[in-house]
N, C-alpha and C positions, 0 to 999 in steps of 0.2 A: 234458415227455415227450421232447423232442428232445435234452436234455442228456446222457443216458446214452450214445447212439451216439457223440456228439461226444467224450465222455470216453474211450471205448474207442479211438476212432481216434487221439486224441492219445497214449494210452498205448502203442499198438502201432506207430505210424507210424515210430518211430526204431529199431526192432529190426533187428538184422543177425544171420543165422545164422553160427555158427562151425564149425570142424571137429568132426566127431563124436568122442567119446571112449568107449572100450569097456573092459569088464572082464567076462570070462566071457560069459554069454549076454545081458548088459545093455549097451545102447548109449544114451548121452545125446546129444542134439543141442542144444548150448547156444545161447542168443541173448543178445547184448549190445546195449546201447542206446548209440548214438554221438552222441546230442544230448540236451541237458538237457530233462527233461520238465516240463511246466507243470501237468499233472494232479496233484491232491493227493487221496490216498486212503490208507486204513489197512487192513492185512490183518486177517483174522478174529482170530487168536490175540492179536495186540497190542491190538486194540480191546477185547477181553474182559478181558485182563490189566490194562489201564489203567482199566477201569471205564467206558469210553465206549460199550460195546455190551452189552446184556443180551438173551439169548435164552432164552425160556421156552416152556412149553406154552401153547396158545392159550387154555386155561381150566383150572380145577381138574380137570375130567374129562379134558381132553386130546383130541387128534384125531391119529391116526397120521400122516396125510399133510401136516400143517401145523404150523409153529411160529411164534411171534411174536418179532420182533426189534425192540428199542427202541434206536435210535441217538441218543445224546445229543450227537453232533457233536464238533468242528465240521466233520469231514471225512466223506465217504462211506466205507463199509467194503466192501472187495472180498472176496467169498466165492467160491471156485472150485468148479466142478462136482466132486462126490465128496468134498469136505471133510467130516470127521466132527465131530459135536457129541455130547458124551457127558454122561450124567447125566439129571436130571429123571426122566420115567417110563420112557424107553427111549432107547437111542442111535439117532441118525439120521445120514443123509448128505444133503447138499443136491443137488437134482435138476438144477440148472443153474447156470452162473456168474451171479452176481447182484452188482450194485453197489447196496448198501443206502444210500439217502439218509437224511438226518437226519429223525428221527421214527419212526413205527411202520410196520413192513412185515411182511406174512405171507409166510413162506418155504415153498416146496414142497419136501418132503423124503420120504425113504423110510426105513423102519426097518431097522436092521442088528443088532437084538438081539431075536430072536423070543420068547424065553422070559421076558421081564420086562415088567410093566406096573404099576409102583409107583415112587413118588418116592424117588430117592436124594439129590436136591438140588432146590431150587426153580428154579435157573437152570442152563443148560448151560455146560460148559467146552469149549474147543477141543480136539479130539482130536490126538494126536501124528502120526497117519498119515491118508492119504486112501485111498479105496477102490481096489482093484486094477484093472488095465486092463480085464479081461474084464467085470467088473461095471459099470464106467463105460460101456463100449461097448454092452452089452446094455441098460442103463438109458437111455442116450441114444436108442437106437432106439425104445424104448417111449415116451419123452417126445415124440419127433418124431411118432410115430403119434397121440398125444393131441393135439398141436398142430394136426395136419391137420384135426381135427374141432372145433377151438375156434370158438365163435361170435364174430362181430365186434360191436364196440360200436356202438350207435346213434349217428348223427352228432351231435357235440356233447356226448355223454354218456360219462362214465368208468365202466367196469365196476368193481364192488367188488373189493377186493384178494383176498378168498377165491375169487371166481370166476376171477380171473386166475391165481391159484396153482393152481387145479384144472386149468388148461390144461397144466400141467407135471407131471402125475401119471405115475408109473411103475406097472408091474405088481408090486404088493407081494409076491405069492406067488412070482413069478419072482426077485425080489431075495433073498428068504429062501433059496430053493433054491440060488442061486449062492453066497451066503455060506456055506451048509452044505457045498456041494461043495468050495469053496476050503479051508475049515477041514479037511475030511476029507483032501484031497490033501496038506495040510501036516502031517497027523497030530496035529492039535490039537483037544482037546475043550473045551467051555465049558458051564457049568451053564445059562447063559441064551442060548446060541447067539450070542454076541456076536462080531462081526467084530474088535473091538478086542482081545479075548482072544487071537485067533490071532496078531495082530501082536505083542502083548506077549510071547507065548511064543517067537516067533522074533526078538525084538529083537536078540540078539547077531549073527544073520545079517545083519539090516538095517544094523546099525552097521558091520559089516565091509565091506559093499558101499559104504556112504557113505564110509568112510575110503579105500577104493580109488580113489575119484574125487576126493578132496579136493585133491590136488596140482594136478590139471588145472583144477579149479574156482577155486582160489585165483588161478591165473594169469589167469583171465578175470574176476576180482573178483566171482565169484558168492558165495563165502563171504567173510565179513569177515576181514581180515588180523589 
C-alpha cells in the first residue's frame, strides 16, 4: 500500500513550471521534468492499445459506478481523473487519478452517456478526450464529500476493492445534468446524451486550438518532434 504514494512522489518531484502560453481564452501552464525519472508506468490509451490493460463491466449485468480493470503488466497503468472510457454498456469517466497495479482493480467511475445501457463492445476503448473542467471540478467536490464519510478499515484488515471504490462515488444525477448543460451550450445534440458526441462534433475547433499551441509545446518537448 505504501508503493503508490512513493511512485507519485518520484513522478512529480522533478517537475518545473515553465512560462504560461496563451491563445484566445485558453492558457496552458507547462511543466517539464529536469531529471531522469525512475518510475515506470504506462498511460491508459497505450496500455489498452498494446493489449496490456482490459477494462470491462464488472459483470454481464454491469454496475454504473464501477468498472473492472485487468492489468497484465509488467508496469502499472496511470489513469487521470476525468479520462473517458468508451464502449461496453455506456461511456464512463474515471472519478479520481488512479495508478492501476498489475492484476485486477475495481475502478470508481461516473456515466457520461445517460441514454444507453446496452453492449456496444465487451471491453472499453480509451476516449480521445477528457471531461471538461467544470465537470471535473464539480465531480471532485462530490468525491471529496464521499471520502469524508468513508469508513476506516479495521486494524490489520484490507477492505474489499468494491468498498474502497464506493468511497470515490460522485453524484450521478449531477454528472448527467452537467454533461447535458455543456452539450446544450455547445449546441450539440446526441441520441444517447453522450459527452463524447459533443467533443466529436466540435473536433475541428479542438484541433485548431491544439495546433495553436503546438509550436510552443514542441519547444518544451511536450509534443514529439
